[in-house]
NUVOLO-151555 format. One record per residue (C-alpha): residue number from 1; residue in one letter; x, y, z. Coordinates in steps of 0.001 Angstrom, whole numbers, plus 500000, padded with zeros to 6 digits. Example, Ala and Ser with C-alpha at 12.3 -4.5 7.8 and 13.67 -1.06 7.14 Angstrom:
! NUVOLO-151555
<1 'a' <512300 495500 507800>> <2 's' <513670 498940 507140>> 
//
This chain:
! NUVOLO-151555
<1 'm' <946456 967000 417454>> <2 'k' <945148 970453 418313>> <3 'k' <941596 969124 418378>> <4 'k' <942575 966443 420950>> <5 's' <944207 969037 423204>> <6 'w' <940996 971091 423227>> <7 'l' <939029 967948 424061>> <8 'f' <941226 967113 427059>> <9 'a' <941059 970714 428296>> <10 'a' <937248 970714 428084>> <11 'm' <937021 967435 430011>> <12 'a' <939319 968819 432765>> <13 'v' <937149 971951 433121>> <14 'i' <933990 969828 433389>> <15 'l' <935568 967508 436010>> <16 'l' <936785 970471 438065>> <17 's' <933298 972011 437948>> <18 'v' <931734 968748 439219>> <19 'v' <934210 968575 442145>> <20 'i' <933489 972213 443086>> <21 'i' <929753 971586 442978>> <22 'i' <930029 968443 445135>> <23 'f' <932186 970052 447807>> <24 's' <930206 973260 447913>> <25 'g' <927013 971252 448201>> <26 's' <928383 969113 451076>> <27 'k' <929088 972238 453104>> <28 's' <925741 973856 452636>> <29 'd' <923458 970821 452597>> <30 't' <924764 968709 455517>> <31 't' <922289 965942 456378>> <32 'q' <920798 966401 459859>> <33 'l' <919770 963490 462111>> <34 't' <916929 964569 464368>> <35 't' <914601 963104 466970>> <36 'k' <911576 964273 468907>> <37 'v' <911239 964722 472643>> <38 'q' <909141 961880 474064>> <39 'k' <906953 961628 477129>> <40 'g' <905658 958596 478973>> <41 'p' <906737 955773 481330>> <42 'f' <910493 955638 481947>> <43 'e' <912487 952737 483409>> <44 'v' <916033 952662 484768>> <45 'l' <917184 949083 484310>> <46 'v' <920305 947254 485488>> <47 'y' <921239 944041 483695>> <48 's' <923226 941155 485146>> <49 's' <923674 937410 484855>> <50 'g' <923301 935150 487852>> <51 'q' <922954 931596 489021>> <52 'l' <920031 929821 490639>> <53 'e' <920476 928374 494108>> <54 's' <918223 927248 496918>> <55 'e' <917486 929840 499578>> <56 'n' <917125 927177 502271>> <57 's' <919219 924086 501648>> <58 'd' <920336 921145 503744>> <59 'h' <923963 920145 503462>> <60 'v' <926331 917218 503707>> <61 'y' <929177 918327 505974>> <62 'v' <932710 917144 506681>> <63 'p' <933012 914533 509472>> <64 'e' <932412 915995 512916>> <65 'k' <935758 914624 514149>> <66 'm' <937532 916750 511554>> <67 'k' <936533 919776 513625>> <68 'd' <938387 918310 516631>> <69 'r' <941522 920381 517185>> <70 'q' <943369 917306 518442>> <71 't' <943519 915894 514907>> <72 'r' <945495 918967 513735>> <73 'i' <944074 918465 510235>> <74 's' <942907 921769 508782>> <75 'n' <941671 920499 505407>> <76 'l' <941266 917374 503309>> <77 't' <940834 916659 499613>> <78 'i' <937692 915040 498220>> <79 't' <938983 911994 496339>> <80 'd' <935565 910856 495120>> <81 'i' <931994 912159 495102>> <82 'v' <928755 910932 493543>> <83 'e' <927613 912556 490330>> <84 'e' <925617 915750 490710>> <85 'g' <921888 915137 490362>> <86 't' <922110 911642 491919>> <87 'y' <919199 910701 494178>> <88 'v' <920443 909239 497475>> <89 'd' <918572 907764 500415>> <90 's' <919476 908341 504041>> <91 'g' <922707 906464 504786>> <92 'd' <923757 906143 501139>> <93 'y' <927322 906824 500038>> <94 'v' <928113 910446 499070>> <95 'a' <931869 911062 499061>> <96 't' <935328 909901 500157>> <97 'l' <937957 912129 501742>> <98 'd' <941715 911650 501392>> <99 'h' <942720 908633 503539>> <100 'q' <946428 908991 502824>> <101 'a' <946710 912424 504463>> <102 'v' <945083 911135 507659>> <103 'q' <947065 907874 507555>> <104 'e' <950346 909803 507472>> <105 'q' <949305 911911 510439>> <106 'l' <948154 908783 512306>> <107 'k' <951467 906988 511694>> <108 'd' <953426 909976 513042>> <109 'a' <951135 910182 516078>> <110 'q' <951489 906458 516803>> <111 'd' <955289 906746 516667>> <112 'e' <955118 909695 519040>> <113 'l' <952798 907714 521314>> <114 'e' <955334 904891 521651>> <115 'k' <958043 907432 522447>> <116 't' <956014 909267 525096>> <117 'f' <954852 905983 526678>> <118 's' <958474 904844 526984>> <119 'e' <959455 908216 528507>> <120 'f' <956544 907936 530968>> <121 'n' <957679 904466 532134>> <122 'd' <961305 905612 532358>> <123 's' <960263 908580 534497>> <124 'k' <958462 906238 536926>> <125 'i' <961527 904017 537243>> <126 'd' <963830 907026 537721>> <127 's' <961514 908419 540383>> <128 'n' <961433 905125 542275>> <129 'l' <965246 904945 542293>> <130 't' <965586 908567 543389>> <131 'l' <963070 908213 546229>> <132 's' <964579 904886 547295>> <133 'n' <967921 906647 547758>> <134 'e' <966221 909399 549720>> <135 'r' <964581 906824 552014>> <136 'd' <967969 905183 552641>> <137 'l' <969337 908556 553720>> <138 'i' <966475 908946 556195>> <139 'i' <967132 905452 557654>> <140 'n' <970810 906235 558040>> <141 'a' <969934 909549 559709>> <142 'e' <967602 907769 562147>> <143 'l' <970328 905256 563059>> <144 'd' <972769 908123 563587>> <145 'v' <970278 909808 565955>> <146 'e' <969904 906592 567982>> <147 'e' <973683 906214 568181>> <148 'r' <974077 909817 569364>> <149 'k' <971313 909284 571931>> <150 'i' <973191 906354 573431>> <151 'a' <976351 908434 573585>> <152 'v' <974444 911166 575464>> <153 'd' <973111 908647 577992>> <154 'e' <976610 907225 578612>> <155 's' <978217 910666 578989>> <156 'v' <976697 911287 582437>> <157 'y' <979930 910072 583984>> <158 'e' <982056 912276 581720>> <159 's' <983266 915796 582265>> <160 'p' <980816 918653 581587>> <161 's' <982699 919640 578456>> <162 'e' <982518 916113 577095>> <163 'q' <978823 915928 577899>> <164 'k' <978230 919211 576053>> <165 'k' <980120 917941 572985>> <166 'v' <978135 914690 572928>> <167 'r' <974845 916633 573299>> <168 'm' <975804 918903 570364>> <169 'd' <976515 915859 568173>> <170 'y' <973095 914488 569081>> <171 'd' <971309 917751 568235>> <172 'k' <973152 917884 564932>> <173 'a' <972013 914331 564096>> <174 'v' <968406 915204 564958>> <175 'r' <968500 918267 562671>> <176 'k' <969990 916198 559873>> <177 'l' <967176 913654 560253>> <178 'e' <964536 916411 560027>> <179 'q' <966250 917882 556996>> <180 's' <966328 914461 555323>> <181 'k' <962611 913982 555964>> <182 'q' <961798 917465 554549>> <183 'a' <964033 916822 551528>> <184 'y' <962270 913508 550953>> <185 'a' <958853 915205 551015>> <186 'l' <959984 917849 548512>> <187 'k' <961730 915290 546341>> <188 't' <958619 913123 546377>> <189 'q' <956473 916022 545121>> <190 'q' <959086 916912 542520>> <191 'e' <959169 913361 541195>> <192 'i' <955375 913136 541205>> <193 'n' <955215 916319 539118>> <194 'k' <957848 914991 536729>> <195 'v' <955959 911730 536241>> <196 'n' <952652 913590 535869>> <197 'r' <954097 915790 533137>> <198 'k' <955235 912736 531222>> <199 'f' <951811 911177 531737>> <200 'i' <949998 914300 530497>> <201 't' <952165 914350 527358>> <202 'y' <951464 910665 526819>> <203 'k' <947726 911204 527400>> <204 'q' <947579 914088 524893>> <205 'v' <949291 912026 522208>> <206 'k' <947016 909064 523033>> <207 'e' <943934 911282 522637>> <208 'r' <945246 912505 519281>> <209 'v' <945814 908943 518104>> <210 'd' <942271 908053 519181>> <211 'a' <940870 911126 517393>> <212 'l' <942737 910292 514183>> <213 'e' <941566 906671 514336>> <214 'e' <937983 907892 514733>> <215 'l' <938469 910296 511814>> <216 'm' <939817 907441 509661>> <217 'd' <936523 905637 510212>> <218 'q' <934565 908757 509118>> <219 'l' <936362 909553 505859>> <220 'i' <933693 907773 503853>> <221 'v' <930797 910238 504026>> <222 'y' <927187 909069 503974>> <223 's' <923984 911005 503341>> <224 'p' <922095 912262 506421>> <225 'k' <918786 912310 504506>> <226 'a' <917094 911393 501247>> <227 'g' <917263 913817 498331>> <228 'i' <919006 914912 495132>> <229 'i' <922703 915716 495517>> <230 's' <923868 919104 494250>> <231 'y' <927472 920294 494286>> <232 'h' <927970 923164 496719>> <233 'q' <928748 926559 495156>> <234 'y' <931603 928581 496640>> <235 'e' <930855 932222 497486>> <236 'w' <933719 933334 495236>> <237 'g' <932695 931072 492351>> <238 'g' <933296 927464 491424>> <239 't' <931885 924274 492929>> <240 'v' <932927 921620 495421>> <241 'e' <933797 918519 493405>> <242 't' <936415 915764 493169>> <243 'g' <939778 917349 493955>> <244 's' <938301 920206 496004>> <245 'r' <939503 920788 499552>> <246 'v' <937130 921027 502486>> <247 's' <937845 922171 506025>> <248 'q' <936191 923159 509285>> <249 'w' <935979 926704 507872>> <250 's' <934552 925515 504541>> <251 'p' <932780 922346 505725>> <252 'i' <930086 921779 503066>> <253 'i' <930683 918806 500759>> <254 'a' <927323 918695 498966>> <255 't' <923845 920218 499126>> <256 'f' <920227 919103 499077>> <257 'p' <918550 922072 497331>> <258 'n' <915001 923069 498261>> <259 'm' <913568 924006 494869>> <260 'd' <910472 925580 496428>> <261 'n' <912558 928520 497684>> <262 'l' <914895 929776 494975>> <263 'v' <917161 932783 494727>> <264 't' <919429 933858 491934>> <265 'k' <922809 935124 493081>> <266 't' <924372 937809 490932>> <267 'f' <927174 940369 491165>> <268 'i' <926689 944064 490338>> <269 'n' <929633 946307 489466>> <270 'e' <930517 949195 491753>> <271 'i' <929272 951750 489204>> <272 'd' <925675 950471 489313>> <273 'i' <925438 949163 492898>> <274 'a' <924205 952537 494232>> <275 'l' <921062 952039 492102>> <276 'i' <920208 948659 493681>> <277 'k' <917937 948491 496741>> <278 'p' <916093 945609 498445>> <279 'g' <912512 945282 497240>> <280 'q' <913148 946336 493637>> <281 'k' <911298 944285 491017>> <282 'v' <913265 941962 488743>> <283 'r' <912495 940148 485491>> <284 'i' <914374 936842 485382>> <285 'g' <915190 934939 482218>> <286 'i' <916440 931341 482270>> <287 'd' <919163 930695 479700>> <288 'a' <918181 927015 479455>> <289 'f' <914555 927984 478692>> <290 'p' <914577 931090 476467>> <291 'd' <910784 931281 476407>> <292 'k' <910460 931159 480202>> <293 't' <910388 934442 482165>> <294 'l' <910089 934633 485961>> <295 't' <909617 937523 488339>> <296 'g' <911291 938321 491604>> <297 'e' <912634 941094 493783>> <298 'v' <915971 942113 495250>> <299 'a' <916338 940411 498646>> <300 't' <919807 941404 499878>> <301 'v' <922604 943722 498779>> <302 'a' <926123 943153 500126>> <303 'n' <927690 946010 502054>> <304 'm' <931224 944976 501123>> <305 'g' <932558 944588 497618>> <306 'q' <934914 941897 496378>> <307 'l' <937362 941595 493523>> <308 'm' <936430 939419 490591>> <309 'p' <938884 936542 489992>> <310 'k' <941762 937565 487701>> <311 's' <940432 941125 487503>> <312 'd' <940704 944496 489221>> <313 'a' <936942 945061 488898>> <314 'k' <935081 945246 492205>> <315 'v' <931583 943795 492444>> <316 'f' <928872 943457 495100>> <317 'e' <926843 940322 495703>> <318 'v' <923089 940693 495235>> <319 'k' <920525 937976 495922>> <320 'i' <917193 938053 494100>> <321 'k' <914229 936125 495524>> <322 'v' <912410 934233 492782>> <323 'd' <908594 934354 492935>> <324 'g' <906927 930935 493051>> <325 's' <908553 927698 491900>> <326 'd' <908926 925692 488719>> <327 'p' <909731 921957 488551>> <328 'a' <911827 922527 485427>> <329 'l' <914333 924705 487293>> <330 'k' <917554 923174 488571>> <331 'p' <920299 924545 490838>> <332 'a' <923178 926366 489122>> <333 'm' <921106 927276 486045>> <334 't' <922240 930585 484560>> <335 't' <919807 933495 484760>> <336 's' <919583 936828 482928>> <337 'n' <918325 939427 485384>> <338 't' <916759 942781 484576>> <339 'i' <916494 944856 487753>> <340 'q' <914071 947780 487688>> <341 'a' <916184 950299 489608>> <342 'n' <913627 953102 489100>> <343 'y' <910300 953710 487355>> <344 'l' <908747 957047 486416>> <345 'e' <905092 957014 485380>> <346 'd' <905253 960173 483249>> <347 'a' <908661 961492 482238>> <348 't' <910049 963653 479448>> <349 'y' <913094 962027 477870>> <350 'v' <915469 962201 474910>> <351 'p' <918231 959959 473527>> <352 'i' <921547 960195 475358>> <353 'e' <923284 961098 472053>> <354 'a' <921212 964288 471806>> <355 'v' <922474 965743 475108>> <356 'f' <925786 967562 475040>> <357 's' <927637 969036 477990>> <358 'n' <930626 971015 479132>> <359 'd' <932055 971479 482606>> <360 's' <929078 973348 484008>> <361 'l' <925921 972701 481974>> <362 's' <924031 970323 479665>> <363 'y' <922283 971407 476471>> <364 'v' <920616 970257 473250>> <365 'y' <920419 971725 469723>> <366 'l' <916910 972675 468611>> <367 't' <916121 971905 464961>> <368 'd' <913598 974687 464249>> <369 's' <916009 977476 465279>> <370 'q' <919674 977996 465735>> <371 't' <919302 977630 469509>> <372 'k' <921464 975744 471971>> <373 'q' <918936 975018 474740>> <374 'i' <920168 974485 478330>> <375 'v' <918443 971517 480009>> <376 'e' <918325 969962 483473>> <377 't' <918849 966206 483215>> <378 'g' <917569 963621 485664>> <379 'e' <917526 959831 485677>> <380 'a' <919250 957966 482865>> <381 'n' <919186 954466 481468>> <382 'e' <921299 952877 478754>> <383 'n' <919506 954817 475986>> <384 'y' <917774 957941 477328>> <385 'f' <918106 960920 479648>> <386 'v' <915121 962252 481616>> <387 'i' <914747 965999 481031>> <388 'k' <913467 967831 484110>> <389 'q' <913529 971329 482574>> <390 'g' <914156 972899 479172>> <391 'l' <912168 970748 476710>> <392 'e' <908590 969779 476000>> <393 'e' <907064 966735 474343>> <394 'g' <907220 966803 470549>> <395 'q' <910054 969306 470173>> <396 'e' <912554 968301 467518>> <397 'i' <916248 968212 468466>> <398 'q' <919436 967213 466708>> <399 'l' <921282 963967 467424>> <400 'l' <924612 965253 466081>> <401 'e' <926421 968456 466923>> <402 'p' <925959 970797 463899>> <403 'm' <929005 972020 462026>> <404 'd' <928037 975633 462714>> <405 'a' <927413 974995 466446>> <406 'n' <929357 978146 467338>> <407 'd' <926692 980219 465566>> <408 'y' <923888 978852 467782>> <409 'k' <922459 981131 470434>> <410 'l' <922545 979813 474025>> <411 's' <919130 979847 475713>> <412 'g' <917839 978839 479156>> <413 'f' <920091 980696 481572>> <414 'e' <917254 980685 484126>> <415 'i' <917426 976855 484128>> <416 'y' <921161 976985 484762>> <417 'a' <920567 979413 487651>> <418 'e' <917895 977083 489054>> <419 'i' <920285 974105 488885>> <420 'k' <922965 976058 490733>> <421 'r' <920437 977165 493380>> <422 'k' <919338 973577 493994>> <423 'a' <922943 972448 494273>> <424 'a' <923681 975191 496802>> <425 'e' <920577 974284 498839>> <426 'q' <921557 970615 498837>> <427 'k' <925077 971450 499961>> <428 'a' <923753 973679 502763>> <429 'k' <921349 970930 503857>> <430 'e' <924161 968376 504014>> <431 'e' <926376 970748 506009>> <432 'a' <923500 971428 508434>> <433 'e' <922951 967699 508922>> <434 'r' <926659 967183 509598>> <435 'a' <926648 970028 512124>> <436 'k' <923570 968568 513818>> <437 'r' <925160 965127 514085>> <438 'k' <928286 966723 515504>> <439 'q' <926275 968556 518173>> <440 'e' <924386 965392 519089>> <441 't' <927618 963453 519551>> <442 'p' <928354 963075 523307>> <443 'q' <931353 965176 524286>> <444 'p' <934110 963637 526436>> <445 'e' <933898 964672 530072>> <446 'l' <936906 966357 531644>> <447 'p' <938193 965234 535055>> <448 'n' <936999 967289 538035>> <449 'g' <938873 970540 538312>> <450 'm' <940299 970427 534793>> <451 't' <939487 973192 532308>> <452 'l' <940532 973781 528724>> <453 'p' <942415 976885 527590>> <454 'p' <940326 979552 525795>> <455 'g' <939564 978613 522204>> <456 'v' <940327 974925 522677>> <457 'v' <937510 972431 522185>> <458 'i' <937299 968631 522178>> <459 't' <935599 967267 519088>> <460 'g' <933903 963889 519346>> <461 'v' <933754 961388 516521>> <462 'a' <930314 960071 515669>> <463 'g' <930040 956307 515871>> 
//
C-alpha cells in the first residue's frame, strides 16, 4: 500500500513538471509570423458584378395615342408578350396591352357623351324658348309705341296738360321698346354662351371617346422593324415582361439590342465610388463563359446615388464600355468586373495585417530588432498597403502584434513630423482656394446712396 502511494506521488510530480515546462516554453518561445517588404507594380482594384446591355438600342414603345392626355390613362398592364430572343420581322406581333382597362374607360366616356349631348340639345331648346319670349316682348313694346303715337296725334285738340300727359306716355313706351331691344341683345349673347359651353363640354367628351377608340385599336403592338426581341431592363432592376405596367413615363415595352456596341451596367457602393473615374481600364468576365475575358473602360459614373431595393445601402450606377464585340454575347448576361482604380509602376508595399495604427500614426514591428517603426501609408487594395516612407524592400516585419509590444522602441518620429507637415500644407492650400473662390464671387451691388455700417459685409454664395 505504501509502495502504491509513492508511485502516485511520483507520477503527480512528473505531470506537474511537464505542465510547468509547457507553459514556461509557450511564454518564451512564441511562434512569430513574419513577411518581407515587397516592391514592384501595385494595383488598386474594385470588384463588381454587372449586366450586359446594348449601348445603342432601338425600342418598341407604347402606342402613341397612350401619350394623348385626353385618354386620361396613365399606365397599362402588358397581358402578353412574345418570348425573349424571338426574331420578329417588321409588322409582326410583339405584345398586347390590357383591353379591359381601356374598355371600362371607354364605356364611362360613352355614357358621359350621351349625357352631354342631351344637355347640349336641351340648352338649344331652352335658348330658343327664352329668346322667343324676348321677341314677343319687343313686338308688344312696338305695338304700345304705335298706340301711344296715335294718342299723341289725336291730343292736339286736348288741353295742354292732357297733351303733355299723352306725350310722356309715348316717351315712356319708346324707352321701354329700346330697353326690350337691348335686353334681347344681351339675352341672345347670354344664351349663345350657355349653348357654346354645353357644346364645348360635349366636344371634349367626344374627343376623349374618339381617342379611347383609337387607343383600343392600338393595344395590340406590332414590331416597327426586324430583329431579335429583348425584354427591356428597368433602371432600378427587373425587366419588362407579362404583368409589367408601362406608361408614357416608362414607355418601352421591348428592345432590339445592338450587339456591336455593348456596355455592362454595374453599381458601386458609396465607399468605393470615389475611386472610380471615367477612362479607367476594366477586365470583364462573363459568368456564362468562364474562360472568356473581355476588356473595357469606365464610360460614365452617376453623380447621384440610389438605394438598393430592400436595403439601406446606397450605390452609384457605373457603365463600362466593352471593347469590340463577340457573337456569343447576349443581353442581360451577368459580368464580373475588375476595375483598375489605380496602378503604380514601382511601389513598396506590405500586407494590411502587418500595419497597426492608433489615433495619430501607423507603424509596423520590425523582426530583427525590438523596434516599432512609424510608416507613412499610401494607396491600399484588398490585401496590401503602399508604404511611402519608413520601410525598404526586403525588410522583415511581423504580421501579428508581439506579446511584448510595450517593450518595443518607437522609431521614425521624423516621418510622423513629415506627415503632419504635409497635412498642414494641404489644409492651408484648401483654405486658400476657398478664400480665392470667395473673393472671385461677384458681390451684390447696393442701391445708389446706400452704405453699410462699419464692420458689416455682404458675403456672396458661390454658384
